[in-house]
C-alpha positions as CSV (number, residue, x, y, z in Angstrom):
1,M,4.8,1.7,-24.9
2,N,7.5,4.2,-26.0
3,S,10.7,3.1,-24.4
4,I,14.6,3.5,-25.0
5,T,17.4,0.8,-24.6
6,S,19.5,0.6,-21.5
7,A,22.5,2.9,-21.1
8,P,25.2,1.4,-23.3
9,G,28.6,0.2,-22.0
10,I,27.2,-0.6,-18.5
11,T,27.7,-4.0,-17.1
12,P,25.7,-4.6,-14.2
13,P,26.8,-7.6,-11.6
14,P,25.3,-10.7,-12.6
15,G,21.7,-11.2,-11.8
16,L,21.3,-7.7,-10.2
17,V,19.1,-5.9,-12.6
18,G,15.5,-7.3,-12.4
19,R,16.4,-9.3,-9.2
20,G,13.5,-7.3,-7.1
21,A,10.9,-8.3,-9.8
22,R,11.8,-11.8,-9.9
23,E,11.8,-12.2,-6.0
24,S,8.7,-10.4,-5.5
25,A,6.8,-12.7,-8.0
26,R,8.3,-15.6,-6.2
27,L,7.6,-14.4,-2.7
28,T,4.0,-13.6,-3.9
29,R,3.3,-17.0,-5.0
30,Q,4.8,-18.6,-1.7
31,W,2.8,-16.4,0.4
32,F,-0.5,-17.5,-1.4
33,Q,0.7,-21.0,-1.2
34,Q,1.2,-20.9,2.4
35,L,-2.3,-19.7,3.0
36,T,-3.5,-22.7,0.9
37,E,-1.2,-24.9,3.0
38,S,-2.7,-23.4,6.3
39,T,-6.2,-24.1,4.9
40,L,-5.4,-27.7,4.1
41,R,-3.9,-28.3,7.6
42,G,-6.9,-26.2,9.4
43,T,-4.7,-23.8,10.6
44,P,-6.8,-20.7,11.7
45,A,-5.4,-17.4,10.4
46,A,-5.5,-13.7,11.6
47,Y,-7.5,-11.3,9.4
48,V,-5.8,-7.9,9.3
49,F,-5.7,-4.9,7.4
50,V,-2.5,-2.9,5.6
51,M,-3.0,0.1,7.8
52,G,-2.0,-1.4,11.4
53,S,-1.9,-4.9,10.7
54,M,-0.3,-5.9,14.2
55,S,1.8,-8.5,12.2
56,E,4.8,-8.3,14.7
57,V,2.5,-9.4,17.5
58,L,0.6,-12.1,15.5
59,R,4.0,-13.6,14.1
60,C,4.8,-14.4,17.9
61,F,1.8,-16.8,17.7
62,D,2.7,-18.4,14.5
63,F,-1.1,-17.1,12.9
64,P,-1.1,-17.1,9.1
65,I,-2.0,-13.6,8.1
66,T,-4.4,-12.6,5.4
67,F,-4.8,-9.0,3.8
68,P,-8.2,-8.5,2.5
69,E,-7.2,-5.8,0.2
70,V,-4.3,-7.8,-1.1
71,S,-6.7,-10.3,-2.3
72,A,-9.3,-8.1,-3.6
73,L,-7.0,-6.3,-5.6
74,Q,-5.3,-9.5,-6.8
75,A,-8.8,-10.7,-8.0
76,A,-9.4,-7.4,-10.1
77,V,-6.1,-7.6,-11.6
78,R,-7.0,-11.1,-12.7
79,G,-10.5,-10.1,-14.0
80,T,-12.5,-11.9,-11.4
81,A,-13.5,-9.2,-9.2
82,E,-16.8,-8.3,-10.8
83,A,-18.4,-11.9,-10.1
84,F,-17.5,-11.2,-6.4
85,L,-19.1,-7.8,-6.5
86,T,-22.1,-8.8,-8.1
87,D,-22.7,-11.8,-5.7
88,A,-22.3,-9.2,-2.8
89,E,-24.7,-7.0,-4.1
90,D,-27.2,-10.1,-4.7
91,Y,-26.2,-11.0,-1.0
92,G,-27.8,-7.3,0.0
93,Y,-24.5,-4.9,0.0
94,S,-25.1,-1.5,-1.6
95,P,-23.4,-0.7,-5.0
96,D,-21.9,2.5,-3.4
97,I,-20.1,0.9,-0.5
98,C,-16.1,-0.1,-0.7
99,G,-15.5,-2.6,-3.6
100,Y,-12.7,-4.2,-1.7
101,L,-15.2,-5.0,1.1
102,K,-17.7,-6.6,-1.3
103,A,-15.2,-8.5,-3.2
104,D,-13.9,-10.1,0.2
105,I,-17.3,-10.8,1.6
106,A,-18.5,-12.5,-1.5
107,M,-15.5,-14.6,-1.4
108,H,-16.0,-15.6,2.1
109,V,-19.6,-16.5,1.5
110,G,-18.8,-18.4,-1.3
111,G,-16.4,-20.6,0.5
112,R,-13.2,-18.5,0.6
113,A,-12.1,-19.8,-3.2
114,H,-9.8,-17.1,-4.4
115,P,-8.0,-17.3,-7.8
116,M,-4.5,-17.5,-6.2
117,A,-5.3,-19.4,-3.0
118,A,-7.8,-21.1,-0.8
119,I,-8.1,-18.5,2.3
120,P,-7.9,-20.3,5.7
121,K,-10.8,-19.7,8.3
122,P,-10.1,-16.8,10.7
123,A,-9.4,-17.3,14.5
124,I,-9.2,-13.6,15.2
125,A,-9.7,-10.2,13.4
126,I,-7.9,-6.9,13.8
127,A,-9.3,-3.5,12.8
128,T,-7.8,-0.1,13.0
129,N,-9.6,3.2,12.6
130,S,-7.2,4.1,9.6
131,C,-10.5,3.5,7.5
132,N,-14.0,4.0,8.5
133,T,-14.9,0.9,6.7
134,Y,-12.4,-1.3,8.4
135,F,-14.7,-1.8,11.5
136,K,-17.8,-2.7,9.8
137,W,-15.8,-5.1,7.6
138,A,-14.3,-6.7,10.8
139,E,-18.0,-7.1,12.0
140,A,-19.0,-8.9,9.0
141,W,-16.4,-11.4,9.5
142,E,-17.6,-11.7,13.3
143,R,-21.1,-12.5,12.0
144,I,-19.7,-15.2,9.6
145,Y,-17.2,-16.9,11.7
146,H,-18.2,-15.9,15.3
147,I,-14.6,-14.8,16.2
148,P,-13.3,-12.2,18.3
149,V,-12.6,-8.8,16.9
150,M,-9.9,-6.5,18.4
151,T,-9.6,-2.9,17.5
152,I,-6.8,-0.5,17.7
153,D,-8.0,3.0,17.8
154,V,-5.2,5.5,17.3
155,P,-6.1,9.4,17.9
156,N,-5.8,11.3,15.1
157,A,-5.6,15.0,14.0
158,R,-8.8,17.2,14.0
159,A,-7.3,19.4,11.5
160,A,-4.1,19.6,9.3
161,H,-0.9,20.0,11.3
162,S,-2.5,19.6,14.8
163,N,-1.1,16.3,16.2
164,S,0.0,16.1,19.7
165,P,3.9,16.8,19.7
166,R,5.9,13.9,21.0
167,G,7.1,14.5,24.5
168,S,3.8,16.3,25.3
169,E,1.3,15.4,28.0
170,D,-1.2,14.8,25.3
171,F,1.1,12.4,23.4
172,R,1.8,10.4,26.6
173,W,-1.8,9.8,27.2
174,E,-2.3,8.9,23.6
175,L,0.6,6.4,23.8
176,A,-0.5,4.9,26.9
177,Y,-4.1,4.6,25.1
178,V,-2.6,2.6,22.2
179,K,-0.2,0.6,24.4
180,G,-3.3,-0.4,26.5
181,Q,-5.0,-1.8,23.4
182,I,-1.7,-3.7,22.1
183,E,-1.6,-5.5,25.6
184,E,-5.1,-6.3,25.1
185,L,-4.4,-7.9,21.8
186,I,-1.6,-9.8,23.2
187,A,-3.8,-11.4,26.1
188,K,-6.5,-12.2,23.3
189,C,-3.8,-14.1,21.4
190,E,-2.6,-15.7,24.6
191,E,-6.1,-17.0,25.5
192,I,-7.1,-18.3,21.7
193,T,-3.7,-20.1,21.2
194,G,-2.8,-21.1,24.8
195,R,0.5,-20.1,24.3
196,S,2.5,-17.4,26.0
197,F,3.8,-14.1,24.5
198,D,7.6,-14.5,23.6
199,I,9.1,-11.1,24.4
200,D,12.4,-12.1,22.6
201,R,10.6,-13.5,19.5
202,F,8.8,-10.1,19.3
203,R,12.1,-8.1,19.5
204,D,13.3,-10.0,16.6
205,C,10.0,-9.3,14.6
206,L,10.6,-5.6,15.4
207,R,14.3,-5.8,14.2
208,H,13.1,-7.2,11.0
209,S,10.6,-4.6,10.6
210,Q,12.8,-2.0,11.4
211,R,15.5,-3.0,8.6
212,M,12.4,-3.3,6.4
213,A,11.2,0.2,7.0
214,L,14.7,1.9,6.9
215,N,15.2,0.1,3.4
216,W,11.6,1.2,2.2
217,K,12.4,4.9,3.2
218,K,15.6,4.7,1.0
219,L,13.7,3.1,-1.7
220,L,11.0,5.6,-1.9
221,E,13.7,8.6,-1.7
222,L,15.7,7.1,-4.7
223,N,13.0,8.3,-7.0
224,Q,14.0,11.9,-6.3
225,R,16.8,11.3,-8.7
226,T,16.5,11.5,-12.4
227,P,15.9,9.0,-14.0
228,A,13.5,7.3,-11.3
229,V,14.1,3.5,-10.8
230,F,10.8,2.2,-10.4
231,N,7.2,3.3,-11.2
232,A,5.4,4.2,-8.1
233,L,2.1,3.0,-9.6
234,S,2.8,-0.5,-11.5
235,D,6.1,-1.5,-9.8
236,G,4.8,0.0,-6.4
237,L,2.1,-2.5,-6.3
238,A,4.7,-5.6,-5.9
239,Y,6.4,-3.5,-3.4
240,L,3.5,-2.7,-1.4
241,G,2.8,-6.6,-1.3
242,M,6.2,-7.4,0.0
243,V,6.1,-4.6,2.8
244,N,2.7,-6.1,4.2
245,C,2.7,-9.5,3.7
246,F,6.3,-9.9,4.9
247,R,6.4,-7.5,7.6
248,G,8.2,-8.7,10.8
249,T,10.0,-11.4,8.9
250,A,13.8,-12.0,7.9
251,E,12.5,-12.6,4.3
252,G,10.9,-9.4,3.9
253,A,13.8,-7.5,5.4
254,D,16.2,-9.2,3.1
255,Y,14.2,-8.6,0.2
256,F,14.1,-4.8,0.7
257,E,17.8,-4.7,1.6
258,E,18.6,-6.4,-1.6
259,L,16.1,-4.5,-3.8
260,V,17.8,-1.1,-2.5
261,E,21.0,-2.4,-3.6
262,E,19.7,-3.0,-7.1
263,M,17.9,0.3,-7.5
264,S,21.0,2.2,-5.7
265,W,23.3,0.7,-8.5
266,R,20.7,1.5,-11.0
267,S,20.3,4.9,-10.0
268,E,24.4,5.6,-9.7
269,H,24.6,4.4,-13.2
270,G,21.7,6.0,-14.8
271,V,19.6,2.9,-15.5
272,G,15.8,4.0,-14.8
273,A,12.9,1.7,-14.6
274,M,12.7,-1.4,-16.8
275,V,10.1,-3.5,-18.5
276,R,10.2,-6.7,-20.3
277,Q,9.6,-6.0,-24.1
278,D,10.2,-8.3,-26.8
279,G,12.3,-10.5,-24.6
280,Q,14.7,-7.8,-23.5
281,D,14.7,-5.3,-20.7
282,V,14.2,-1.7,-21.8
283,Q,14.1,1.6,-19.9
284,V,11.0,3.2,-19.7
285,E,10.9,6.8,-21.3
286,Q,10.3,9.5,-18.6
287,K,9.4,12.6,-20.4
288,F,7.0,14.0,-17.5
289,R,7.9,13.3,-13.6
290,L,4.3,12.7,-12.0
291,G,3.0,12.0,-8.7
292,F,-0.4,10.0,-8.0
293,H,-2.9,10.6,-5.4
294,G,-5.7,8.1,-4.6
295,L,-6.0,4.3,-5.1
296,P,-5.1,2.7,-8.4
297,C,-7.7,1.1,-10.9
298,Y,-7.0,-2.4,-10.5
299,S,-9.7,-3.7,-12.8
300,F,-8.0,-1.9,-15.8
301,F,-4.5,-2.0,-14.0
302,R,-2.2,-2.3,-17.3
303,G,-4.3,0.0,-19.3
304,F,-4.5,2.6,-16.6
305,N,-0.9,2.9,-16.4
306,E,-0.4,3.0,-20.1
307,L,-3.0,6.1,-20.5
308,F,0.2,8.0,-18.9
309,S,3.0,6.0,-20.1
310,D,2.2,6.3,-23.6
311,W,2.8,9.9,-23.3
312,G,6.0,9.5,-21.5
313,G,4.3,10.3,-18.2
314,F,6.0,8.3,-15.2
315,F,4.7,8.1,-11.7
316,V,8.0,8.9,-9.5
317,T,5.9,8.9,-6.3
318,S,2.5,8.0,-5.1
319,S,0.5,8.7,-1.6
320,Y,-0.5,5.0,-1.7
321,M,2.9,3.8,-1.3
322,H,2.9,5.8,2.0
323,V,-0.4,5.0,3.3
324,A,-1.0,1.6,2.1
325,S,2.3,0.3,3.6
326,G,1.1,1.7,7.2
327,S,3.4,4.7,6.7
328,S,6.4,2.8,7.1
329,A,8.6,5.2,5.8
330,I,8.3,7.8,8.5
331,G,11.9,7.1,9.8
332,F,10.8,5.8,13.5
333,E,13.3,3.4,15.2
334,Y,12.1,1.0,17.7
335,D,13.6,0.8,21.2
336,L,14.2,-2.8,21.7
337,A,14.7,-2.0,25.6
338,R,11.0,-1.3,26.0
339,P,9.4,-3.2,22.8
340,I,5.9,-3.0,23.5
341,E,5.8,0.6,24.4
342,S,8.0,1.4,21.5
343,F,5.7,-0.6,19.1
344,A,2.8,1.4,20.4
345,E,4.8,4.4,19.7
346,G,5.5,3.6,16.3
347,T,2.0,2.4,15.6
348,L,0.7,5.9,16.9
349,L,3.0,7.8,14.8
350,A,2.5,5.9,11.6
351,L,-1.3,5.6,11.4
352,R,-1.8,9.2,12.3
353,D,0.5,10.1,9.6
354,G,-1.1,8.0,7.1
355,Q,-4.5,9.8,8.2
356,N,-2.8,12.9,7.8
357,E,-2.1,12.2,4.3
358,T,-5.2,10.6,3.6
359,L,-7.3,13.8,4.6
360,F,-5.0,16.9,4.4
361,E,-1.8,16.8,2.3
362,V,1.0,14.7,1.1
363,P,4.2,16.6,1.8
364,S,6.3,14.6,-0.8
365,M,3.7,15.7,-3.6
366,E,1.6,18.6,-2.4
367,T,4.1,21.1,-0.8
368,K,6.9,23.3,-2.0
369,A,9.2,21.3,0.1
370,S,8.8,18.4,-2.1
371,R,12.1,17.1,-3.7
372,F,10.5,15.0,-6.6
373,E,10.6,17.8,-9.1
374,L,7.3,17.0,-10.3
375,D,5.8,18.0,-13.8
376,G,2.3,17.4,-12.5
377,I,-0.1,15.4,-10.2
378,V,-3.0,12.8,-11.0
379,Y,-5.7,12.9,-8.6
380,H,-7.9,9.6,-8.9
381,G,-11.1,9.7,-7.1
382,A,-12.7,5.9,-6.6
383,K,-16.4,5.5,-6.5
384,S,-16.3,3.2,-3.7
385,C,-13.8,4.6,-1.5
386,R,-15.2,7.7,-0.3
387,T,-12.7,8.3,2.6
388,G,-9.7,8.2,0.2
389,S,-11.4,10.2,-2.4
390,S,-12.9,12.9,-0.1
391,A,-12.4,16.6,-1.0
392,M,-10.2,15.6,-3.7
393,A,-11.2,18.5,-6.1
394,D,-10.7,20.8,-3.2
395,R,-7.2,19.7,-2.3
396,R,-6.5,19.5,-5.9
397,L,-7.5,23.4,-6.2
398,H,-5.5,23.9,-2.7
399,M,-2.4,22.4,-4.1
400,S,-2.6,24.4,-7.6
401,N,-3.2,27.5,-5.7
402,N,-0.1,27.1,-3.4
403,I,2.5,25.5,-5.7
404,G,1.1,26.0,-9.3
405,L,1.5,22.3,-10.6
406,P,-0.5,21.1,-13.4
407,S,-3.0,18.5,-12.2
408,L,-5.4,16.1,-13.4
409,L,-8.6,14.6,-11.7
410,I,-10.2,11.3,-12.9
411,E,-12.6,9.1,-11.7
412,S,-13.2,5.4,-11.9
413,D,-13.0,2.7,-9.0
414,I,-10.6,0.3,-7.2
415,V,-11.9,-3.2,-8.4
416,D,-15.2,-2.6,-10.0
417,P,-14.6,-2.7,-13.7
418,R,-18.3,-1.5,-14.2
419,S,-17.3,2.0,-13.1
420,V,-14.6,2.5,-15.5
421,S,-15.2,4.7,-18.6
422,R,-11.9,3.9,-20.4
423,A,-12.8,6.3,-23.3
424,Q,-13.5,9.3,-20.7
425,L,-10.3,8.4,-19.0
426,K,-8.3,8.3,-22.1
427,N,-9.7,11.7,-23.1
428,R,-8.9,13.4,-20.0
429,A,-5.4,12.1,-19.9
430,D,-4.8,13.1,-23.3
431,A,-5.9,16.7,-22.5
432,F,-3.8,16.7,-19.4
433,F,-0.7,15.7,-21.7
434,E,-1.4,18.4,-24.2
435,N,-1.4,20.9,-21.5
436,L,1.9,19.6,-20.1
437,I,3.6,19.8,-23.6
438,A,2.3,23.4,-24.3
439,R,3.5,24.4,-20.7
440,K,7.1,23.1,-21.5
441,Q,7.0,24.5,-24.8
442,R,6.1,28.1,-22.9
443,Q,8.8,27.7,-20.5
């Protein structure tokens, strides 16, 4: 990897630089360990998805919370996803459907043994319409475990820029619809646990989520500066784990407050994104500022990133960090005087924002209003994610016609190594950077 040493003459406060990476690794191990402990105790969990997890409600009932996308991608990064995928296909699942789903279902059929934890049995599952696969996925859990499945159906736009404005009559009806579903979820949790909903504890969870979301937004915006302080593809994976697994907790809020403190110091002193190399921290070279649209390739994760970093390509922003965080960075602030209605409003706004970015455009990348000063955008189509990869070639052409940025369209998969052609990916990436270099020379 091309890299340069950190800026000379700058002495950071002790333990500040690299603190976010160390803490995310520790908290990730802690989260998986807590799942194992819940399994050993026989404590049933809530099975949820990253987009619309309802974590703030579930924490009021002390449910352990599991995210199948997190466990599936971790299996892929650790090289164990292929065995899960083949087991699922032997079980009867098509090779063409979501790799996340197949890896997860095979894990459950095989006794819930994951490379990082023992996953507890569920007591309830929650699905939103943020992904069309979520409902069928939750139905599979329902058949395996005979548990109730609650759905949160959020009204979305039928076309770009067509959402109901806040304060309009249509928005009020939409908000009432979402609020009613959240109240149904609360009632179901009370029925399962035999406990009453604690509104004051819920307010505390909202406070933690609010603090986390405001710092998440600050973190993403820091990469508008040069040099960027984190890689939206590689570092972004760790941050997404924190924003999902620790939503609604003091630990999660503290983590992002401290992370922004570290990254703000680094940004102010010109200390860009760091990697550990030969026993010391070095700054990653950032010749080309890139945006990333789509899901990462987790089964080839390090090599996938090196296709770009070896040329000095650096991902300063990605649509995945927006959408897979439950669109936490929209800037919405909860009104704790009316917590359930305000939570419903935040859910409505966040999930429809994520749908808009998935289906229409990503304002931080694909518009002239972007402040990231991108040199190009990489579009990654995932074979088994049809929703996330829908019309990708068309939106790439639309973006190119509107703002004229160079772009690259590549295809592989999220967790299936059988769908990854490393030589083909490298050839396309090399040609992309040769074009970027020629473009800069002409300019």
